[in-house]
C-alpha positions as CSV (number, residue, x, y, z in Angstrom):
1,M,6.6,10.1,27.7
2,N,4.4,12.7,26.0
3,T,3.1,15.4,28.5
4,D,1.0,17.4,26.0
5,T,-2.5,16.5,24.9
6,I,-3.4,16.3,21.2
7,S,-6.7,16.6,19.3
8,A,-7.9,16.1,15.7
9,V,-10.9,15.2,13.7
10,A,-10.6,11.5,13.0
11,T,-13.2,11.3,10.2
12,A,-13.0,12.6,6.6
13,N,-14.3,16.1,5.8
14,G,-17.8,16.1,4.3
15,I,-21.5,15.7,5.1
16,G,-22.3,12.5,7.0
17,S,-24.3,11.1,9.9
18,I,-21.3,11.2,12.4
19,A,-18.0,12.9,12.8
20,I,-15.4,11.9,15.4
21,I,-13.0,14.1,17.3
22,R,-10.3,12.2,19.1
23,V,-8.3,13.6,22.1
24,S,-5.3,11.8,23.6
25,G,-3.1,12.7,26.5
26,N,-3.1,13.3,30.2
27,R,-5.6,16.2,30.0
28,A,-8.1,14.3,27.8
29,L,-10.5,13.6,30.6
30,E,-10.2,17.2,32.0
31,I,-11.0,18.6,28.5
32,A,-14.1,16.3,28.2
33,K,-15.4,17.6,31.6
34,K,-14.9,21.2,30.6
35,L,-16.8,20.7,27.3
36,T,-19.7,18.8,28.9
37,A,-19.9,20.4,32.3
38,K,-19.9,16.8,33.7
39,T,-17.9,15.8,36.7
40,D,-17.3,12.1,35.8
41,F,-17.2,9.6,33.0
42,T,-17.3,5.8,33.3
43,P,-14.4,4.3,31.2
44,R,-15.5,2.7,28.0
45,H,-19.2,3.7,28.4
46,A,-21.0,5.9,25.8
47,T,-22.4,9.0,27.4
48,L,-24.9,11.2,25.6
49,T,-24.3,14.8,26.6
50,T,-24.4,18.4,25.4
51,L,-21.1,20.2,24.4
52,Y,-20.3,23.8,25.1
53,N,-17.4,26.1,24.0
54,Q,-15.4,28.4,26.2
55,Q,-18.1,31.1,26.0
56,N,-20.6,28.5,27.3
57,E,-22.4,28.5,24.0
58,L,-24.1,25.2,22.9
59,I,-22.2,23.4,20.1
60,D,-24.0,20.1,19.8
61,E,-25.4,17.1,21.5
62,A,-23.0,14.2,21.1
63,I,-21.8,10.9,22.5
64,V,-18.6,11.0,24.6
65,I,-16.5,7.9,25.3
66,Y,-13.6,7.9,27.7
67,F,-10.8,5.3,27.4
68,K,-8.6,5.2,30.5
69,A,-4.9,4.6,30.0
70,P,-3.5,2.2,29.2
71,F,-6.6,0.6,27.7
72,S,-6.8,2.8,24.6
73,F,-5.3,2.9,21.1
74,T,-2.5,5.2,22.2
75,A,-2.2,3.6,25.7
76,E,-2.9,7.2,27.0
77,D,-6.1,8.7,28.3
78,V,-8.3,9.0,25.2
79,V,-11.7,10.7,24.7
80,E,-13.6,10.2,21.5
81,I,-16.5,12.6,20.7
82,Q,-19.1,11.4,18.2
83,C,-21.0,14.4,17.0
84,H,-23.3,15.1,14.1
85,G,-21.5,15.0,10.8
86,G,-20.5,18.0,8.9
87,F,-17.5,20.3,8.6
88,I,-18.7,23.2,10.9
89,V,-19.8,21.1,13.9
90,A,-16.7,19.0,13.9
91,Q,-14.4,22.0,13.5
92,S,-16.3,23.9,16.3
93,I,-15.7,21.0,18.7
94,L,-12.1,20.6,17.7
95,K,-11.6,24.4,18.2
96,A,-13.2,24.0,21.7
97,T,-10.8,21.2,22.6
98,L,-7.8,23.3,21.6
99,S,-9.2,26.2,23.7
100,C,-9.3,23.9,26.7
101,G,-5.6,23.0,26.5
102,A,-5.1,20.5,23.7
103,R,-3.0,21.1,20.6
104,L,-3.7,20.1,17.0
105,A,-2.2,16.6,16.3
106,T,0.2,16.2,13.4
107,A,-0.4,13.6,10.7
108,G,0.0,10.1,12.1
109,E,0.6,11.3,15.7
110,F,-2.0,9.1,17.3
111,S,-0.4,6.0,15.7
112,K,3.1,7.3,16.5
113,R,2.1,7.5,20.2
114,A,0.7,4.0,20.1
115,F,4.0,2.8,18.7
116,F,6.2,4.6,21.3
117,N,3.9,3.4,24.1
118,G,4.3,-0.2,23.0
119,R,0.7,-0.6,21.8
120,I,1.6,-1.5,18.3
121,D,4.7,-2.1,16.2
122,L,5.7,-0.6,12.9
123,S,4.2,-3.5,10.8
124,E,0.8,-3.1,12.6
125,A,1.0,0.7,12.2
126,E,1.6,0.4,8.4
127,A,-1.2,-2.1,8.1
128,I,-3.6,0.4,9.8
129,A,-2.5,3.2,7.5
130,Q,-2.9,1.1,4.3
131,L,-6.2,-0.5,5.4
132,I,-7.8,3.0,5.1
133,E,-6.7,3.1,1.5
134,A,-7.1,-0.6,0.6
135,K,-7.8,-1.1,-3.1
136,S,-9.4,-4.5,-2.9
137,E,-11.2,-6.8,-0.5
138,D,-8.3,-9.2,-0.6
139,A,-5.9,-6.5,0.3
140,A,-8.1,-5.5,3.3
141,K,-8.1,-9.2,4.5
142,I,-4.2,-9.2,4.4
143,L,-4.0,-5.9,6.2
144,A,-6.5,-7.0,8.8
145,R,-4.4,-10.1,9.6
146,Q,-1.3,-7.9,9.9
147,M,-3.1,-5.6,12.3
148,K,-3.5,-8.7,14.5
149,G,0.3,-9.2,14.5
150,E,0.7,-11.9,11.8
151,L,3.8,-10.3,10.2
152,K,5.2,-9.4,13.6
153,E,5.1,-13.1,14.6
154,F,6.8,-14.1,11.4
155,I,9.6,-11.5,11.7
156,E,10.2,-12.3,15.4
157,K,10.5,-16.0,14.5
158,I,13.1,-15.2,11.8
159,R,14.9,-12.8,14.1
160,D,15.1,-15.3,16.9
161,E,16.5,-18.0,14.7
162,I,19.2,-15.7,13.4
163,I,20.1,-14.8,17.0
164,H,20.2,-18.5,17.9
165,I,22.7,-19.1,15.1
166,L,24.6,-16.0,16.2
167,A,24.9,-17.3,19.7
168,Y,26.9,-20.3,18.5
169,S,29.3,-18.0,16.7
170,E,29.7,-15.6,19.6
171,V,30.6,-18.4,22.0
172,S,33.0,-20.0,19.5
173,I,34.9,-16.7,19.1
174,D,36.0,-17.0,22.7
175,Y,37.6,-20.3,21.7
176,A,39.1,-19.1,18.4
177,E,42.1,-21.5,18.6
178,E,39.7,-24.4,18.1
179,D,38.0,-25.1,14.8
180,L,34.3,-25.5,14.8
181,P,33.2,-29.1,14.4
182,E,32.3,-29.9,10.7
183,D,28.8,-31.1,11.7
184,L,28.1,-27.8,13.5
185,V,29.1,-25.8,10.4
186,A,26.9,-28.0,8.3
187,Q,24.0,-27.4,10.8
188,I,24.5,-23.7,10.7
189,E,24.6,-23.7,6.9
190,A,21.4,-25.7,6.8
191,K,19.6,-23.3,9.2
192,L,20.8,-20.3,7.1
193,N,19.6,-21.9,3.9
194,S,16.2,-22.6,5.5
195,L,15.9,-19.0,6.6
196,K,17.0,-17.7,3.2
197,K,14.4,-19.9,1.4
198,S,11.6,-18.7,3.7
199,L,12.5,-15.0,3.2
200,E,12.9,-15.4,-0.6
201,E,9.4,-17.0,-0.8
202,T,8.0,-14.1,1.2
203,L,9.7,-11.6,-1.0
204,H,8.6,-13.2,-4.2
205,A,5.0,-13.5,-3.0
206,S,5.0,-9.8,-1.9
207,R,6.3,-8.6,-5.3
208,A,3.9,-10.7,-7.2
209,R,1.0,-9.2,-5.2
210,E,2.2,-5.6,-5.3
211,G,-0.8,-4.6,-7.5
212,L,-3.1,-6.1,-4.9
213,M,-1.9,-3.7,-2.3
214,Q,-1.3,-0.6,-4.3
215,G,-4.2,-1.0,-6.8
216,F,-3.7,-2.7,-10.2
217,K,-2.8,-0.3,-13.0
218,V,-4.1,-1.2,-16.5
219,A,-2.6,0.6,-19.5
220,I,-4.5,0.6,-22.8
221,V,-2.1,1.0,-25.7
222,G,-2.2,1.0,-29.5
223,K,-1.7,3.1,-32.5
224,P,-3.9,6.1,-33.1
225,N,-7.6,5.6,-33.8
226,V,-7.9,1.9,-32.8
227,G,-10.5,2.8,-30.2
228,K,-8.6,3.2,-27.0
229,S,-10.7,6.1,-25.8
230,S,-13.9,4.3,-26.7
231,L,-12.7,1.3,-24.7
232,L,-11.9,3.5,-21.7
233,N,-15.3,5.1,-21.8
234,A,-17.0,1.7,-22.0
235,L,-15.1,0.4,-19.0
236,L,-16.0,3.6,-17.0
237,N,-19.6,3.6,-18.3
238,Y,-19.4,7.3,-19.1
239,N,-17.7,9.5,-21.7
240,R,-14.5,10.4,-20.0
241,A,-12.2,10.6,-23.0
242,I,-12.9,12.6,-26.3
243,V,-13.6,10.2,-29.1
244,S,-12.8,11.4,-32.7
245,S,-11.8,10.0,-36.0
246,I,-8.9,12.4,-36.1
247,A,-5.6,10.6,-35.3
248,G,-3.8,11.9,-32.3
249,T,-6.9,13.3,-30.5
250,T,-5.6,11.9,-27.2
251,R,-2.3,13.8,-26.7
252,D,-1.6,12.8,-23.1
253,T,-2.4,9.8,-20.8
254,I,-5.8,9.9,-19.1
255,E,-6.1,8.0,-15.8
256,E,-9.3,7.0,-14.0
257,Q,-10.3,4.6,-11.3
258,V,-13.0,1.9,-11.7
259,K,-14.1,-1.1,-9.6
260,I,-13.9,-4.5,-11.3
261,G,-15.0,-7.3,-9.1
262,T,-13.6,-6.7,-5.7
263,H,-10.7,-4.6,-7.0
264,L,-10.4,-0.8,-7.4
265,I,-8.1,-0.4,-10.4
266,R,-6.5,2.5,-12.3
267,I,-7.0,2.5,-16.1
268,V,-4.7,4.6,-18.2
269,D,-5.8,5.6,-21.8
270,T,-2.5,6.4,-23.5
271,A,-1.7,8.6,-26.5
272,G,-1.5,6.6,-29.8
273,I,2.0,5.4,-30.4
274,R,3.5,6.4,-33.7
275,E,6.0,8.8,-35.2
276,A,5.2,12.1,-33.6
277,N,4.4,15.1,-35.7
278,D,5.0,17.8,-33.0
279,E,6.6,18.2,-29.6
280,I,3.4,17.9,-27.6
281,E,2.5,14.6,-29.3
282,R,6.0,13.3,-28.8
283,I,5.8,14.0,-25.0
284,G,2.4,12.3,-24.9
285,I,3.9,9.2,-26.6
286,E,6.8,9.1,-24.1
287,R,4.3,9.1,-21.3
288,S,2.5,6.2,-23.0
289,L,5.7,4.2,-22.9
290,E,6.1,5.0,-19.3
291,A,2.6,3.8,-18.6
292,I,3.4,0.5,-20.1
293,E,6.5,0.1,-17.9
294,Q,4.6,1.1,-14.7
295,S,1.4,-0.9,-15.3
296,D,0.6,-4.3,-14.0
297,I,-1.6,-5.3,-17.0
298,V,-1.4,-4.1,-20.6
299,V,-4.4,-4.1,-22.9
300,A,-2.9,-4.0,-26.4
301,L,-5.6,-2.8,-28.8
302,F,-5.7,-3.4,-32.6
303,D,-8.2,-2.3,-35.3
304,A,-9.7,-5.3,-37.1
305,S,-11.0,-3.0,-39.9
306,R,-7.6,-1.8,-40.9
307,E,-4.5,-3.5,-42.3
308,F,-1.9,-4.6,-39.9
309,D,0.9,-2.1,-40.6
310,A,4.3,-0.9,-39.4
311,E,2.7,1.1,-36.5
312,D,1.0,-2.1,-35.3
313,E,4.4,-3.9,-35.5
314,T,5.9,-1.1,-33.4
315,I,3.2,-1.6,-30.8
316,V,4.0,-5.4,-30.6
317,S,7.7,-4.7,-30.4
318,L,7.4,-2.1,-27.7
319,I,5.1,-4.4,-25.6
320,N,7.6,-7.3,-25.9
321,K,10.4,-5.0,-24.9
322,N,8.7,-3.1,-22.0
323,S,6.2,-5.6,-20.5
324,T,8.5,-8.2,-18.8
325,N,6.6,-9.9,-15.9
326,K,3.4,-8.2,-16.9
327,K,0.2,-9.7,-18.2
328,V,-0.6,-8.6,-21.7
329,I,-4.1,-8.9,-23.2
330,F,-4.1,-8.7,-27.0
331,V,-7.5,-7.4,-28.1
332,K,-8.9,-7.0,-31.7
333,N,-11.4,-4.1,-31.7
334,K,-14.1,-2.9,-34.2
335,I,-15.2,-6.4,-35.1
336,D,-18.6,-4.9,-36.2
337,L,-16.9,-3.4,-39.3
338,E,-15.7,-5.2,-42.4
339,P,-12.6,-7.1,-41.3
340,K,-9.3,-7.0,-43.1
341,L,-7.3,-10.2,-43.7
342,W,-4.2,-10.1,-41.6
343,H,-1.1,-12.1,-42.7
344,V,0.6,-11.9,-39.3
345,D,1.3,-14.5,-36.5
346,L,-0.3,-12.7,-33.6
347,K,-2.6,-14.5,-31.2
348,F,-5.5,-12.5,-29.9
349,D,-7.1,-13.1,-26.5
350,L,-10.3,-11.3,-27.3
351,E,-12.4,-9.7,-30.1
352,V,-14.7,-6.8,-29.1
353,N,-16.7,-3.9,-30.3
354,S,-15.8,-1.3,-27.7
355,K,-18.8,0.9,-28.6
356,E,-21.2,-2.0,-27.8
357,S,-19.9,-4.2,-25.0
358,V,-16.6,-4.9,-23.2
359,N,-18.0,-7.5,-20.7
360,S,-15.6,-10.1,-22.0
361,L,-12.6,-7.9,-21.3
362,V,-14.0,-7.1,-17.8
363,E,-14.2,-10.8,-17.1
364,V,-10.6,-11.4,-18.2
365,L,-9.3,-8.5,-16.1
366,K,-11.2,-9.8,-13.1
367,S,-9.8,-13.3,-13.6
368,I,-6.2,-12.0,-13.7
369,M,-6.6,-9.9,-10.6
370,D,-8.5,-12.7,-8.7
371,R,-5.6,-15.0,-9.3
372,T,-3.4,-12.6,-7.4
373,N,-5.5,-12.9,-4.4
374,A,-5.0,-13.2,-0.7
375,S,-3.7,-16.4,0.7
376,D,-2.2,-17.7,3.9
377,E,1.2,-16.6,2.8
378,I,3.0,-13.9,4.8
379,M,3.1,-10.7,2.8
380,L,5.2,-7.5,3.0
381,I,3.0,-4.5,2.4
382,S,5.5,-1.6,1.9
383,Q,8.7,-0.8,0.1
384,R,10.3,-0.2,3.5
385,Q,9.6,-3.8,4.5
386,I,10.7,-5.2,1.2
387,S,14.0,-3.3,1.4
388,A,14.6,-4.6,4.9
389,V,14.1,-8.2,3.8
390,E,16.4,-7.6,0.7
391,K,19.2,-6.3,3.0
392,T,18.7,-9.2,5.4
393,L,19.0,-11.7,2.5
394,K,22.2,-9.9,1.3
395,N,23.8,-10.2,4.7
396,I,22.8,-13.9,5.0
397,D,24.4,-14.5,1.6
398,E,27.5,-12.7,2.6
399,A,27.8,-14.8,5.8
400,F,28.3,-18.2,4.1
401,A,31.9,-17.5,3.0
402,P,33.3,-16.4,6.3
403,L,31.5,-19.3,8.0
404,A,33.2,-21.8,5.6
405,N,36.6,-20.1,6.3
406,Q,35.8,-20.0,10.1
407,E,36.2,-16.2,10.1
408,L,33.7,-15.9,12.9
409,E,34.0,-12.2,13.6
410,I,33.0,-11.4,10.0
411,F,30.3,-14.1,10.1
412,S,28.9,-12.5,13.3
413,F,29.0,-9.0,11.8
414,H,26.7,-10.1,8.9
415,L,24.3,-11.9,11.1
416,N,24.1,-8.9,13.5
417,E,23.3,-6.7,10.5
418,A,20.6,-9.2,9.4
419,V,19.1,-9.0,12.9
420,K,19.0,-5.2,12.7
421,E,17.3,-5.2,9.3
422,M,14.6,-7.6,10.4
423,A,14.0,-5.5,13.6
424,N,13.5,-2.4,11.3
425,I,10.3,-4.0,10.1
426,T,8.7,-4.1,13.5
427,R,10.7,-2.0,16.0
428,P,14.0,-0.4,14.9
429,F,16.7,0.3,17.4
430,E,17.2,3.9,16.6
431,N,16.0,5.7,13.5
432,D,14.1,8.9,14.4
433,E,14.3,10.3,10.9
434,M,12.7,7.1,9.4
435,L,9.9,7.1,12.0
436,E,9.1,10.8,11.4
437,K,8.9,10.2,7.6
438,M,6.8,7.1,8.0
439,F,4.2,8.4,10.4
440,G,4.1,11.7,8.6
441,S,2.5,9.9,5.6
442,F,-0.5,8.9,7.7
443,C,-3.7,10.8,7.5
444,L,-4.5,13.5,10.1
445,G,-6.3,12.0,13.1
446,K,-4.8,8.6,12.8
């Protein structure tokens, strides 16, 4: 149980109507009384009061709300001070709380205390952290459901079913001289196959919707001078990239964020892919290839006013090689110019003039991302959760052979490992290093 009291500004720096300072610990109420010169606070009631520092100087007039343990986010005594927004006022109040006996909270420490005090589990904590940085409305809906314990319920159900199977094995080990009835082995295999199918479906859905959670990444690729930078500028509605008729103007990848529909996406304008003339251009082209591999959607751009040549063929070849499981949109640009007749079997999804309008491309991008939307399916929201399910599936797979051979000790070992991996998603047995790393990635004041 923590004995110290922590304090931090819980809102982002900047000018705003309100800033919030959060204090948690057994001295939270005492600190609130010192700052306000008030003798009492009614739990969960907003109190408008003046705040003073240790020198009895007026800081601000603010709203103070006291949450008595265990009815708070951290399950400790918590005081939230809602003051006028702005860096100076919030920092002055924070400094005053520290002078009264609190210490500055580390990143994620409020959520960490909530976890250790049984207020939330790890899946709910991760949902809280990611909701702050949600890249789409659909992602926010998924995370809101997880904050209410949806993933926890699914994990506990899987874990309980594995433990139920494990119980048969553990009891049977005590009667090792007797073979398990064939129908019991068949029942256990059927249960394991059902669990495996459920976990595989969840894993597949989670990987397919990774862009939904992390933010879709769209790479614009093509040979030099096909209009990639003009397309980026049109999507952003301002001149972010330099546009020039000189081939190789873009020497590095340029990355920007833009909202399309309900999704906040990252668009990458890549260097033109061709045989490099110098070292800097070569590095830029290598980064372009990396952008293709790391993107969720590839916009392959071609110039309708120029002959389809070897450089275009290279683009098509690289996309076919590096865009497995990605959506590729083939776009013919500069349709306002005199077109060239192409003798090539390449189907284009769109024809645009990037200097005039790219609304058709915006609609296609929106359609692709909307298809990867939120549903009622359970979803894993972090690589840590995905890794735990992968290891669980590996142990379930490795349990079938010893079950068939009635090697129950080995069978039980794999099921015990599966139970531990599933528990890691919600509440691991012992892994302080993992917990420190995970909560350390949270923002300060959360």
